[in-house]
C-alpha positions as CSV (number, residue, x, y, z in Angstrom):
1,M,172.3,-105.6,-71.2
2,A,174.6,-102.9,-70.0
3,G,175.7,-102.3,-73.6
4,S,172.2,-101.6,-74.7
5,F,171.8,-99.0,-72.0
6,L,175.0,-97.4,-73.1
7,V,173.7,-97.2,-76.7
8,A,170.5,-95.7,-75.5
9,D,172.3,-93.2,-73.4
10,R,174.4,-92.1,-76.4
11,V,171.4,-91.7,-78.5
12,R,169.7,-89.6,-75.9
13,A,172.9,-87.6,-75.4
14,G,173.2,-86.8,-79.1
15,G,176.0,-89.3,-79.8
16,G,173.9,-91.5,-82.1
17,Q,172.6,-90.7,-85.6
18,Q,169.8,-88.2,-85.5
19,P,166.8,-88.8,-87.7
20,P,166.7,-86.5,-90.8
21,P,164.6,-83.4,-90.4
22,A,161.1,-83.6,-91.7
23,R,160.7,-81.9,-95.1
24,P,158.2,-79.1,-95.0
25,R,154.9,-80.2,-96.5
26,R,153.9,-78.4,-99.7
27,R,150.8,-76.3,-99.3
28,G,148.2,-77.0,-101.9
29,I,146.8,-74.1,-104.0
30,G,143.5,-72.6,-102.8
31,W,140.3,-72.1,-104.6
32,A,141.2,-68.5,-105.4
33,Q,144.3,-69.7,-107.3
34,R,142.4,-72.4,-109.0
35,L,139.8,-69.9,-110.2
36,E,142.5,-67.6,-111.4
37,I,144.2,-70.4,-113.4
38,A,140.9,-71.5,-114.9
39,A,140.0,-67.9,-115.9
40,L,143.4,-67.3,-117.6
41,S,143.8,-70.7,-119.3
42,G,140.1,-71.5,-119.9
43,P,139.7,-69.4,-123.1
44,A,142.9,-70.8,-124.6
45,I,141.8,-74.4,-123.8
46,L,138.4,-73.8,-125.3
47,V,139.9,-72.4,-128.5
48,F,142.3,-75.4,-128.7
49,L,139.5,-77.9,-128.2
50,A,137.3,-76.1,-130.8
51,F,139.8,-75.6,-133.5
52,V,142.3,-78.4,-133.1
53,I,140.9,-81.4,-131.2
54,F,137.3,-81.3,-132.5
55,P,138.3,-81.0,-136.2
56,V,140.7,-83.9,-135.8
57,L,138.0,-86.1,-134.2
58,L,135.5,-85.0,-136.9
59,A,138.0,-85.8,-139.6
60,A,138.5,-89.2,-138.1
61,Y,134.7,-89.8,-138.1
62,Y,134.3,-88.7,-141.7
63,G,137.2,-90.9,-142.7
64,F,135.1,-94.0,-142.2
65,Y,132.5,-92.8,-144.8
66,K,132.3,-92.2,-148.5
67,W,131.0,-88.6,-148.2
68,K,130.5,-85.9,-150.8
69,G,130.3,-83.1,-148.3
70,F,126.5,-82.6,-148.4
71,G,124.2,-83.8,-145.7
72,P,125.1,-86.3,-143.0
73,P,127.4,-89.1,-144.0
74,T,125.5,-92.4,-144.5
75,N,127.7,-94.6,-146.8
76,F,129.9,-96.3,-144.2
77,V,133.0,-97.9,-145.7
78,G,135.0,-98.7,-142.6
79,L,138.8,-98.8,-143.3
80,D,138.5,-98.9,-147.1
81,N,139.6,-95.2,-147.4
82,Y,142.8,-96.0,-145.4
83,R,143.5,-99.1,-147.4
84,T,143.2,-97.1,-150.6
85,I,145.6,-94.5,-149.2
86,L,148.3,-97.0,-148.3
87,Q,147.9,-98.8,-151.7
88,D,147.9,-95.6,-153.8
89,T,151.3,-95.1,-155.5
90,A,150.5,-91.3,-155.8
91,F,150.3,-91.1,-152.0
92,R,153.5,-93.0,-151.5
93,E,155.2,-90.7,-154.0
94,A,153.9,-87.7,-152.1
95,L,155.1,-89.2,-148.8
96,W,158.5,-89.7,-150.4
97,H,158.6,-86.2,-151.6
98,N,157.8,-84.9,-148.1
99,G,160.6,-87.0,-146.6
100,L,163.1,-85.8,-149.3
101,I,162.2,-82.2,-148.8
102,L,162.5,-82.7,-145.0
103,V,166.1,-84.1,-145.3
104,L,167.3,-81.7,-148.0
105,S,165.9,-78.6,-146.1
106,L,167.9,-79.6,-143.0
107,V,171.0,-80.4,-145.0
108,F,171.0,-77.1,-147.1
109,Q,169.4,-74.6,-144.8
110,G,171.1,-75.5,-141.6
111,P,174.8,-75.1,-142.6
112,I,174.1,-72.0,-144.8
113,A,172.2,-70.3,-142.0
114,I,174.9,-71.1,-139.4
115,G,177.5,-69.7,-141.7
116,L,175.6,-66.5,-142.4
117,A,174.8,-66.2,-138.7
118,L,178.5,-66.5,-137.8
119,L,179.3,-63.9,-140.4
120,L,176.6,-61.5,-139.3
121,N,177.6,-61.9,-135.7
122,Q,180.9,-60.1,-136.5
123,R,181.3,-56.3,-136.6
124,I,181.2,-55.8,-140.3
125,R,180.1,-52.7,-142.3
126,G,176.5,-52.9,-143.4
127,R,175.6,-55.7,-141.1
128,S,172.1,-54.4,-140.3
129,A,171.3,-54.0,-144.0
130,I,172.5,-57.5,-144.8
131,R,170.3,-58.9,-142.0
132,V,167.3,-57.1,-143.4
133,L,167.9,-58.3,-146.9
134,I,168.3,-61.9,-145.7
135,F,165.1,-61.7,-143.6
136,V,162.9,-60.0,-146.2
137,P,162.0,-63.2,-148.2
138,Y,160.6,-64.8,-145.0
139,V,158.1,-62.0,-144.5
140,I,156.9,-61.9,-148.1
141,A,153.6,-63.7,-148.5
142,E,153.8,-67.2,-150.0
143,V,151.3,-66.1,-152.7
144,I,153.6,-63.3,-153.8
145,A,156.8,-65.3,-153.6
146,G,155.3,-68.3,-155.4
147,T,153.8,-66.2,-158.2
148,A,157.1,-64.4,-158.7
149,W,159.1,-67.6,-158.9
150,A,156.6,-69.2,-161.2
151,L,157.0,-66.3,-163.7
152,L,160.8,-66.1,-163.3
153,L,161.4,-69.9,-163.8
154,Q,159.0,-70.7,-166.6
155,A,160.5,-71.8,-170.0
156,N,160.4,-68.3,-171.4
157,G,160.9,-66.6,-168.1
158,A,163.5,-64.1,-166.9
159,V,166.0,-66.6,-165.6
160,N,166.4,-68.4,-168.9
161,G,166.4,-65.0,-170.7
162,V,169.3,-63.8,-168.6
163,L,171.2,-67.0,-169.2
164,R,170.7,-66.7,-173.0
165,S,171.8,-63.0,-173.0
166,M,175.0,-64.0,-171.2
167,G,175.8,-66.7,-173.8
168,L,174.8,-69.5,-171.4
169,G,171.7,-70.6,-173.3
170,W,172.8,-74.2,-172.9
171,L,172.1,-73.8,-169.1
172,A,168.5,-72.8,-169.8
173,Q,166.1,-75.4,-168.6
174,D,162.4,-76.0,-168.0
175,W,162.9,-75.6,-164.3
176,L,159.3,-76.2,-163.3
177,A,158.0,-78.9,-165.6
178,N,161.1,-81.2,-165.8
179,P,160.6,-84.0,-163.2
180,K,164.4,-84.3,-162.8
181,L,164.7,-80.6,-161.9
182,A,161.4,-79.6,-160.3
183,L,162.1,-81.0,-156.9
184,W,165.5,-79.3,-156.7
185,T,163.9,-76.1,-157.9
186,L,161.5,-76.4,-155.0
187,I,164.3,-76.9,-152.5
188,M,166.1,-73.8,-153.9
189,I,162.9,-71.7,-153.5
190,L,162.3,-73.0,-150.0
191,T,165.9,-72.3,-149.0
192,W,165.6,-68.8,-150.3
193,K,162.2,-68.3,-148.6
194,Y,162.9,-69.6,-145.1
195,I,166.7,-69.3,-144.5
196,G,166.1,-65.8,-143.1
197,F,164.1,-67.2,-140.2
198,A,166.9,-69.7,-139.4
199,V,169.6,-66.9,-139.5
200,I,167.7,-64.6,-137.2
201,L,167.0,-67.5,-134.8
202,F,170.7,-68.5,-134.7
203,L,171.8,-64.9,-134.2
204,A,169.4,-64.6,-131.2
205,G,170.9,-67.8,-129.8
206,M,174.5,-66.4,-130.3
207,Q,173.6,-63.3,-128.3
208,N,173.0,-65.5,-125.3
209,I,176.5,-67.0,-125.4
210,P,178.8,-65.1,-122.9
211,E,181.6,-63.3,-124.7
212,E,183.9,-64.1,-121.8
213,L,184.1,-67.7,-122.9
214,A,185.5,-66.7,-126.4
215,E,187.8,-64.1,-124.9
216,A,189.2,-66.7,-122.4
217,A,189.7,-69.2,-125.2
218,A,191.5,-66.6,-127.4
219,V,193.8,-65.8,-124.5
220,D,194.7,-69.5,-124.2
221,G,195.7,-69.5,-127.9
222,A,192.5,-70.9,-129.5
223,S,191.9,-69.8,-133.1
224,Y,188.6,-68.3,-134.4
225,W,187.4,-71.7,-135.9
226,Q,188.4,-73.5,-132.8
227,I,186.3,-71.1,-130.7
228,Q,183.3,-71.6,-133.0
229,R,183.7,-75.4,-133.1
230,R,184.3,-75.8,-129.3
231,I,182.2,-73.1,-127.8
232,T,179.7,-71.4,-130.1
233,L,178.2,-74.4,-131.9
234,P,177.8,-76.6,-128.7
235,L,176.2,-73.8,-126.8
236,L,174.0,-73.1,-129.9
237,G,172.8,-76.7,-129.9
238,P,169.4,-76.1,-128.2
239,T,168.6,-73.3,-130.7
240,I,169.6,-75.6,-133.7
241,R,167.5,-78.4,-132.4
242,I,164.4,-76.1,-132.0
243,W,164.9,-74.8,-135.5
244,A,165.3,-78.4,-136.9
245,F,162.0,-79.3,-135.2
246,L,160.1,-76.4,-136.8
247,S,161.7,-77.2,-140.1
248,I,160.6,-80.8,-139.9
249,I,157.0,-79.9,-139.1
250,G,157.0,-77.3,-141.9
251,A,158.3,-79.9,-144.4
252,L,155.7,-82.4,-143.5
253,Q,152.9,-79.9,-143.9
254,L,154.2,-78.1,-147.0
255,F,151.4,-77.0,-149.3
256,D,151.1,-73.4,-150.3
257,M,154.4,-72.9,-152.2
258,V,153.8,-76.1,-154.2
259,Y,150.2,-75.4,-154.9
260,I,150.9,-71.8,-156.0
261,I,153.8,-72.5,-158.3
262,W,152.8,-75.9,-159.8
263,G,149.1,-75.9,-159.5
264,Q,146.8,-78.8,-158.5
265,Y,147.6,-81.1,-161.3
266,V,151.1,-80.1,-162.5
267,A,152.6,-80.9,-159.1
268,S,152.0,-84.6,-159.4
269,T,153.4,-84.8,-163.0
270,A,156.4,-82.6,-162.1
271,G,157.3,-84.7,-159.1
272,T,156.7,-82.1,-156.4
273,S,153.4,-83.3,-154.9
274,T,153.2,-83.5,-151.1
275,M,150.8,-85.2,-148.7
276,V,148.7,-82.0,-148.4
277,T,148.5,-81.4,-152.1
278,Y,147.4,-85.1,-152.5
279,M,144.8,-84.5,-149.8
280,V,143.4,-81.4,-151.6
281,N,143.4,-83.1,-155.0
282,E,141.8,-86.4,-154.0
283,G,139.5,-84.9,-151.4
284,R,138.2,-81.4,-152.1
285,N,138.8,-81.2,-155.8
286,A,137.4,-84.7,-156.3
287,S,134.4,-84.0,-154.1
288,N,135.3,-87.0,-151.9
289,Y,135.5,-85.4,-148.5
290,G,135.5,-88.7,-146.7
291,Y,138.6,-89.8,-148.4
292,G,140.2,-86.4,-147.9
293,S,139.4,-86.6,-144.2
294,A,141.1,-90.0,-144.0
295,V,144.2,-88.5,-145.7
296,A,144.2,-85.7,-143.1
297,V,144.1,-88.3,-140.3
298,V,147.1,-90.1,-141.9
299,L,149.0,-86.8,-142.2
300,F,148.2,-85.9,-138.6
301,T,149.4,-89.4,-137.4
302,V,152.6,-89.1,-139.4
303,S,153.4,-85.6,-138.1
304,M,152.5,-86.5,-134.5
305,T,154.6,-89.6,-134.5
306,I,157.7,-87.8,-135.9
307,A,157.1,-85.0,-133.4
308,L,156.9,-87.3,-130.4
309,L,159.9,-89.3,-131.5
310,Y,161.9,-86.0,-132.0
311,Q,160.7,-84.8,-128.6
312,R,161.7,-88.1,-127.0
313,F,165.1,-88.7,-128.4
314,V,166.4,-85.2,-129.5
315,L,164.7,-82.5,-127.3
316,R,164.5,-84.5,-124.2
317,R,167.8,-83.2,-122.6
318,D,166.8,-79.6,-123.4
319,T,163.4,-80.0,-121.8
320,D,164.8,-81.9,-118.8
321,G,167.3,-79.1,-118.2
322,A,164.5,-76.5,-118.3
323,L,162.2,-78.3,-115.9
324,T,163.0,-78.4,-112.2
325,G,161.2,-80.4,-109.5
326,G,159.6,-78.7,-106.5
327,Q,161.6,-78.7,-103.3
């Protein structure tokens, strides 16, 4: 009994463990702040709903019908359009082409862009001019770039003409119509077209790396390549992952360059068809808009699934590091 009184006395005297201080309660936002948020974000939300969500829902609705594009859809076919898509070898080939373009774009464009960015990050003569020349293809319209390459790479085009004039006529090929070469030709054109964006993005990421880290490593005896491998590339990781995400989405939705160079029918025979060219050929060109809408839904599902998986397993640590909880 006496012991309990001693414990109580110690607690009252401050000798015992004090309860933790109460955390300040977070104040909720008022109506003025809510109205301000609604006024600023409302137009963007309406545009997003009108031009993204509503077309997706409308395409999902039309995908259940055999519809020619005139009048309300009445010929309900259920899931027949989706069964046809999954059973069509042309769609599976287009899906395979998208996947191959996705992988090869990352394999080729990534290392080349990193190497060029490391070179252009040095103090060399003519660095600004080289940056402009590398970035120029990216700002050229796809119609102009595609038309130019279609003229240069045809059987009697300038590329084969230059090879023959140099005595290398045995290297002249039908770069666009040969199914064994057409896809590699497309990869080369895409690398030329979009590598400038990757280089500029990587250069911007390198500007955020403190120079003191490289200087301290050099003082400790690290070589140039050790500095790049141990400091530059790890700190450039978030930028590389963002670029890879944009490249993946672009590869899945590739359309304009293929359609301009190979046309609506040649792309399938040359082995460069994509899911979007398949959608246009089998939907709009065939006046079967219900089937084309179903293909659009499949394309949206594939892109969304890959984007969510990439976000979950690759970009998660970047987003977790950027978000902070309220105190």
